[in-house]
MIFI-929166 format. One record per residue (C-alpha): x, y, z; residue in three letters. Coordinates in steps of 0.2 Angstrom, whole numbers. Layout:
<recs>
+-------+-------+-------+-----+
|    xx |    yy |    zz |  aa |
+-------+-------+-------+-----+
|     X |     Y |     Z | ALA |
...
+-------+-------+-------+-----+
</recs>
This chain:
<recs>
+-------+-------+-------+-----+
|    xx |    yy |    zz |  aa |
+-------+-------+-------+-----+
|   581 |   516 |   440 | MET |
|   578 |   497 |   441 | THR |
|   563 |   487 |   446 | GLY |
|   545 |   485 |   439 | ARG |
|   538 |   501 |   434 | PRO |
|   521 |   505 |   441 | GLU |
|   505 |   515 |   437 | GLY |
|   505 |   528 |   424 | ALA |
|   492 |   539 |   430 | ALA |
|   482 |   554 |   424 | ALA |
|   492 |   570 |   425 | THR |
|   489 |   589 |   430 | SER |
|   498 |   605 |   428 | GLU |
|   508 |   601 |   444 | LEU |
|   511 |   583 |   437 | GLY |
|   518 |   591 |   421 | ARG |
|   530 |   602 |   431 | LEU |
|   536 |   587 |   441 | ILE |
|   539 |   577 |   426 | ALA |
|   549 |   591 |   418 | HIS |
|   559 |   592 |   434 | ARG |
|   563 |   574 |   433 | ILE |
|   568 |   575 |   415 | ALA |
|   580 |   588 |   419 | LEU |
|   588 |   582 |   436 | THR |
|   583 |   563 |   437 | GLY |
|   571 |   553 |   448 | PRO |
|   565 |   559 |   465 | ILE |
|   561 |   550 |   481 | PRO |
|   543 |   547 |   485 | ILE |
|   545 |   559 |   499 | ALA |
|   550 |   574 |   488 | GLU |
|   535 |   570 |   476 | PHE |
|   523 |   570 |   491 | MET |
|   530 |   586 |   497 | ALA |
|   527 |   594 |   480 | GLU |
|   510 |   586 |   477 | ALA |
|   504 |   593 |   494 | LEU |
|   514 |   609 |   497 | GLY |
|   519 |   616 |   480 | HIS |
|   517 |   635 |   483 | PRO |
|   504 |   638 |   470 | ARG |
|   498 |   621 |   464 | LEU |
|   500 |   610 |   480 | GLY |
|   484 |   601 |   486 | TYR |
|   484 |   611 |   503 | TYR |
|   489 |   627 |   495 | ARG |
|   477 |   628 |   480 | SER |
|   460 |   637 |   482 | ALA |
|   452 |   625 |   470 | LEU |
|   453 |   606 |   466 | HIS |
|   447 |   607 |   449 | SER |
|   445 |   588 |   445 | GLY |
|   428 |   579 |   444 | PRO |
|   418 |   579 |   460 | GLY |
|   426 |   594 |   468 | HIS |
|   416 |   608 |   474 | SER |
|   430 |   621 |   474 | GLY |
|   428 |   624 |   493 | THR |
|   443 |   614 |   498 | GLY |
|   448 |   596 |   502 | PRO |
|   437 |   594 |   518 | LEU |
|   419 |   588 |   520 | GLY |
|   407 |   578 |   510 | ALA |
|   411 |   588 |   494 | ALA |
|   429 |   586 |   496 | GLY |
|   441 |   571 |   498 | ASP |
|   439 |   567 |   516 | PHE |
|   430 |   571 |   532 | THR |
|   438 |   573 |   549 | THR |
|   432 |   570 |   566 | ALA |
|   428 |   588 |   571 | PRO |
|   417 |   589 |   555 | GLU |
|   407 |   574 |   561 | ILE |
|   402 |   580 |   578 | SER |
|   404 |   595 |   590 | GLN |
|   408 |   582 |   603 | MET |
|   425 |   578 |   597 | PHE |
|   431 |   596 |   599 | GLY |
|   422 |   599 |   615 | GLU |
|   431 |   584 |   623 | LEU |
|   448 |   589 |   617 | LEU |
|   445 |   606 |   623 | GLY |
|   441 |   599 |   640 | ALA |
|   457 |   589 |   640 | TRP |
|   467 |   604 |   635 | LEU |
|   460 |   615 |   649 | ALA |
|   463 |   601 |   662 | GLU |
|   481 |   600 |   656 | ARG |
|   483 |   619 |   658 | TRP |
|   476 |   617 |   676 | LEU |
|   489 |   603 |   679 | ALA |
|   503 |   614 |   673 | MET |
|   499 |   627 |   686 | GLY |
|   489 |   639 |   675 | ARG |
|   503 |   647 |   666 | PRO |
|   499 |   664 |   657 | SER |
|   502 |   666 |   643 | PRO |
|   501 |   649 |   636 | VAL |
|   503 |   645 |   618 | ARG |
|   488 |   636 |   612 | LEU |
|   493 |   628 |   595 | VAL |
|   484 |   618 |   582 | GLU |
|   493 |   610 |   568 | LEU |
|   482 |   609 |   552 | GLY |
|   466 |   617 |   559 | PRO |
|   456 |   614 |   544 | GLY |
|   440 |   625 |   545 | HIS |
|   444 |   629 |   563 | GLY |
|   429 |   618 |   569 | THR |
|   439 |   608 |   581 | LEU |
|   447 |   623 |   589 | MET |
|   430 |   633 |   590 | ALA |
|   422 |   618 |   598 | ASP |
|   436 |   616 |   610 | ALA |
|   436 |   635 |   615 | LEU |
|   417 |   635 |   617 | ARG |
|   418 |   620 |   629 | ALA |
|   432 |   627 |   640 | SER |
|   425 |   644 |   642 | ARG |
|   419 |   641 |   660 | SER |
|   436 |   636 |   666 | VAL |
|   442 |   652 |   676 | PRO |
|   456 |   661 |   669 | GLY |
|   459 |   648 |   654 | PHE |
|   454 |   659 |   640 | HIS |
|   462 |   675 |   647 | ALA |
|   479 |   665 |   647 | ALA |
|   477 |   659 |   629 | LEU |
|   488 |   665 |   615 | ASP |
|   481 |   656 |   600 | LEU |
|   492 |   650 |   586 | HIS |
|   487 |   641 |   570 | LEU |
|   500 |   632 |   559 | VAL |
|   493 |   630 |   541 | ASP |
|   499 |   632 |   524 | THR |
|   482 |   634 |   516 | SER |
|   476 |   651 |   512 | GLN |
|   458 |   646 |   508 | PRO |
|   457 |   637 |   524 | LEU |
|   464 |   651 |   534 | ARG |
|   449 |   662 |   528 | ALA |
|   438 |   649 |   536 | ALA |
|   448 |   648 |   552 | GLN |
|   448 |   667 |   553 | ARG |
|   429 |   667 |   552 | ALA |
|   427 |   653 |   565 | ALA |
|   440 |   660 |   577 | LEU |
|   439 |   679 |   575 | ALA |
|   435 |   682 |   594 | ALA |
|   452 |   674 |   599 | PHE |
|   463 |   684 |   587 | THR |
|   473 |   669 |   581 | PRO |
|   491 |   671 |   573 | THR |
|   495 |   660 |   558 | TRP |
|   512 |   652 |   554 | HIS |
|   519 |   641 |   540 | GLU |
|   529 |   631 |   553 | ARG |
|   529 |   627 |   571 | LEU |
|   546 |   634 |   572 | ASP |
|   538 |   651 |   570 | ASP |
|   527 |   650 |   585 | VAL |
|   534 |   660 |   600 | PRO |
|   543 |   651 |   614 | ALA |
|   533 |   648 |   630 | GLY |
|   522 |   635 |   639 | PRO |
|   513 |   625 |   626 | LEU |
|   497 |   616 |   623 | LEU |
|   496 |   608 |   606 | LEU |
|   484 |   598 |   596 | VAL |
|   486 |   589 |   579 | ALA |
|   472 |   580 |   572 | ASN |
|   475 |   571 |   556 | GLU |
|   490 |   581 |   553 | PHE |
|   505 |   569 |   554 | PHE |
|   497 |   557 |   541 | ASP |
|   500 |   571 |   528 | ALA |
|   518 |   573 |   531 | LEU |
|   530 |   565 |   517 | PRO |
|   536 |   547 |   519 | VAL |
|   550 |   538 |   511 | ARG |
|   547 |   520 |   504 | GLN |
|   559 |   506 |   503 | PHE |
|   560 |   488 |   495 | HIS |
|   571 |   474 |   501 | ARG |
|   581 |   467 |   486 | THR |
|   593 |   452 |   486 | ALA |
|   607 |   466 |   487 | GLU |
|   599 |   475 |   501 | GLY |
|   586 |   490 |   504 | TRP |
|   583 |   501 |   489 | ARG |
|   572 |   517 |   489 | GLU |
|   556 |   518 |   479 | ARG |
|   558 |   533 |   467 | MET |
|   546 |   543 |   456 | VAL |
|   553 |   543 |   438 | GLY |
|   547 |   544 |   420 | LEU |
|   541 |   530 |   409 | GLY |
|   545 |   528 |   391 | PRO |
|   530 |   539 |   387 | ASP |
|   536 |   553 |   398 | GLY |
|   522 |   549 |   411 | SER |
|   526 |   548 |   430 | LEU |
|   531 |   530 |   435 | ARG |
|   537 |   521 |   451 | LEU |
|   553 |   511 |   451 | ALA |
|   567 |   508 |   462 | LEU |
|   584 |   517 |   464 | ALA |
|   598 |   508 |   456 | PRO |
|   609 |   508 |   472 | GLY |
|   607 |   504 |   490 | LEU |
|   599 |   517 |   501 | THR |
|   609 |   526 |   515 | PRO |
|   594 |   524 |   526 | PHE |
|   597 |   505 |   527 | ALA |
|   605 |   507 |   544 | ALA |
|   588 |   514 |   550 | ALA |
|   578 |   499 |   543 | LEU |
|   577 |   481 |   550 | PRO |
|   584 |   465 |   543 | ASP |
|   570 |   458 |   532 | ALA |
|   567 |   445 |   519 | PRO |
|   568 |   449 |   500 | ILE |
|   552 |   457 |   494 | GLY |
|   549 |   466 |   511 | ALA |
|   543 |   484 |   511 | GLU |
|   546 |   498 |   523 | ALA |
|   541 |   516 |   526 | GLU |
|   549 |   530 |   536 | ILE |
|   542 |   548 |   539 | SER |
|   558 |   559 |   542 | GLU |
|   547 |   574 |   543 | ALA |
|   535 |   567 |   556 | GLY |
|   550 |   561 |   567 | ARG |
|   558 |   579 |   565 | ALA |
|   542 |   588 |   570 | LEU |
|   539 |   576 |   585 | ALA |
|   557 |   580 |   590 | GLY |
|   554 |   599 |   589 | ASP |
|   538 |   597 |   599 | ILE |
|   547 |   587 |   612 | GLY |
|   561 |   600 |   613 | THR |
|   548 |   614 |   617 | ARG |
|   539 |   603 |   630 | LEU |
|   556 |   600 |   639 | ARG |
|   562 |   618 |   639 | GLU |
|   545 |   627 |   642 | HIS |
|   533 |   614 |   649 | GLY |
|   517 |   609 |   641 | GLY |
|   507 |   595 |   633 | TRP |
|   504 |   589 |   615 | ALA |
|   489 |   578 |   609 | LEU |
|   491 |   569 |   592 | ILE |
|   476 |   560 |   585 | VAL |
|   478 |   551 |   568 | ASP |
|   476 |   534 |   560 | TYR |
|   491 |   523 |   561 | GLY |
|   499 |   509 |   571 | TYR |
|   506 |   508 |   589 | ASP |
|   522 |   499 |   585 | LYS |
|   535 |   502 |   571 | SER |
|   532 |   488 |   558 | ALA |
|   537 |   483 |   540 | LEU |
|   525 |   487 |   526 | GLY |
|   519 |   503 |   517 | THR |
|   503 |   513 |   518 | SER |
|   504 |   528 |   507 | LEU |
|   487 |   530 |   499 | GLN |
|   479 |   543 |   487 | ALA |
|   460 |   548 |   488 | VAL |
|   450 |   559 |   477 | ARG |
|   432 |   563 |   481 | SER |
|   432 |   550 |   495 | HIS |
|   438 |   536 |   483 | ARG |
|   455 |   528 |   481 | GLY |
|   466 |   531 |   466 | THR |
|   484 |   529 |   461 | ASP |
|   496 |   539 |   471 | ILE |
|   503 |   547 |   455 | LEU |
|   486 |   552 |   449 | ASP |
|   484 |   571 |   445 | ARG |
|   497 |   578 |   458 | PRO |
|   490 |   593 |   467 | GLY |
|   472 |   588 |   465 | GLU |
|   473 |   572 |   475 | THR |
|   475 |   569 |   494 | ASP |
|   490 |   559 |   499 | LEU |
|   492 |   551 |   516 | SER |
|   501 |   538 |   526 | ALA |
|   498 |   528 |   542 | HIS |
|   507 |   536 |   557 | VAL |
|   520 |   526 |   566 | ASP |
|   516 |   532 |   584 | PHE |
|   531 |   523 |   592 | ALA |
|   542 |   532 |   581 | ALA |
|   534 |   549 |   586 | LEU |
|   535 |   545 |   604 | ALA |
|   553 |   540 |   603 | ALA |
|   558 |   555 |   593 | ALA |
|   550 |   567 |   605 | SER |
|   562 |   562 |   619 | GLY |
|   548 |   566 |   632 | VAL |
|   536 |   556 |   642 | PRO |
|   522 |   549 |   631 | SER |
|   505 |   541 |   635 | PHE |
|   497 |   529 |   623 | GLY |
|   494 |   527 |   609 | PRO |
|   476 |   521 |   613 | VAL |
|   461 |   519 |   602 | GLY |
|   451 |   535 |   598 | GLN |
|   435 |   526 |   604 | GLY |
|   443 |   521 |   620 | CYS |
|   450 |   539 |   623 | PHE |
|   434 |   548 |   620 | LEU |
|   424 |   536 |   631 | ARG |
|   436 |   539 |   645 | ARG |
|   433 |   558 |   643 | LEU |
|   414 |   555 |   644 | GLY |
|   408 |   556 |   625 | ILE |
|   393 |   544 |   629 | GLU |
|   388 |   555 |   643 | GLU |
|   390 |   571 |   632 | ARG |
|   379 |   562 |   619 | ALA |
|   365 |   559 |   631 | ARG |
|   366 |   577 |   637 | ALA |
|   364 |   584 |   619 | LEU |
|   350 |   571 |   615 | LYS |
|   340 |   578 |   630 | ARG |
|   337 |   594 |   619 | GLN |
|   336 |   586 |   602 | ALA |
|   323 |   582 |   590 | SER |
|   320 |   564 |   584 | ALA |
|   330 |   568 |   568 | GLU |
|   344 |   576 |   578 | GLN |
|   345 |   561 |   590 | THR |
|   348 |   549 |   576 | ARG |
|   361 |   561 |   569 | ALA |
|   370 |   561 |   587 | ILE |
|   369 |   543 |   588 | ASP |
|   376 |   540 |   570 | ALA |
|   391 |   553 |   574 | ALA |
|   394 |   544 |   591 | LEU |
|   396 |   527 |   582 | ALA |
|   407 |   534 |   568 | ARG |
|   419 |   542 |   581 | LEU |
|   420 |   527 |   593 | ILE |
|   415 |   511 |   585 | ALA |
|   428 |   498 |   582 | PRO |
|   423 |   496 |   564 | ASP |
|   423 |   515 |   560 | GLN |
|   436 |   527 |   568 | MET |
|   436 |   520 |   585 | GLY |
|   451 |   508 |   583 | THR |
|   460 |   513 |   567 | LEU |
|   463 |   531 |   574 | PHE |
|   475 |   532 |   588 | ARG |
|   478 |   545 |   602 | VAL |
|   495 |   550 |   609 | LEU |
|   500 |   562 |   622 | ALA |
|   517 |   570 |   624 | LEU |
|   521 |   580 |   640 | GLY |
|   533 |   587 |   652 | ASP |
|   538 |   578 |   668 | ASP |
|   531 |   592 |   679 | ARG |
|   512 |   588 |   679 | SER |
|   501 |   573 |   683 | ALA |
|   497 |   560 |   670 | ALA |
|   483 |   565 |   658 | PRO |
|   465 |   559 |   657 | ALA |
|   460 |   547 |   643 | GLY |
|   475 |   535 |   644 | PHE |
|   469 |   524 |   658 | SER |
|   453 |   519 |   667 | ASP |
|   456 |   531 |   681 | THR |
|   443 |   545 |   682 | PRO |
|   444 |   558 |   669 | SER |
|   446 |   576 |   671 | ALA |
|   433 |   585 |   682 | PRO |
|   429 |   597 |   667 | ILE |
|   414 |   594 |   656 | SER |
|   409 |   603 |   640 | PRO |
|   398 |   618 |   641 | GLY |
|   380 |   619 |   637 | ALA |
|   374 |   613 |   620 | PRO |
+-------+-------+-------+-----+
</recs>
């Protein structure tokens, strides 16, 4: 390996296993390190029952006591409006029965529970649903089972395992956790960033000694430029697109990222809501990268809508009207909480702009709500 070593960081049991593997077989791409750190069968961040480092409650990565908080945990309004969107898409598809309702990375099941509650008044919708949850976390599956027991979900490790059929899919903050490769432009050409070992045996970042075979997929750029590619994200988008083409349906992807492919890297690490080194305590640290929405849309091979900002999308679906409805039955303290949650979801300086929304669909139904200023779907969430 060549290039400037970076960041010796605190280790963990998984970190020691990765270091031993590298000592035996040589440096690994960042994508392989990320896949192990998040998905190792026993010690991976999303597989482990406990994150034992300082600041962890032992209840998993989500929420105030974990490493990050997602939109469904902030307010019921988020899941309710996505539920209304999914129900409207089912109507636009011609009310297929059964329809595979799939969530990738459903967390505690909060989003899906809110979505199903909000759509219960749509005639025939719930009767047509066949609920499938794609999640590798056994601890989170227990929470999902409690939240969604009335809908008898089926769990899968991969989307490939979900039965064929018309599809309604939602993925909120899922693609950002898929592995990425990183590259650095040298005088000789693009080289991949790898995880190797420093002189003291600790994990270090450096560059591969040779040019990368991925160079053909990277743009020409000045020396010193950086680039990032998520092969896993593109492959999954392609799989979703294939299902939509063959069986019909719609997918809604919500995540933080950028609309157009661009140079630069974004991989980051978070523990207890604070940034840290990406090599710090593998298996106990969240790793994520900004989503390249243009790459996902292109890889899907099906009609796409957006991406648009989460704030714009939720406004078009009626989140401000929903907030007013909730506040009519709220106490003063609850009203303040609703206002704070609304701002966090839609304000440009919070989640409203950084988070983007992309829809993928078949070519058999009308354009979806939320992606233009045309009137949104004639479905509103149920009573508070």
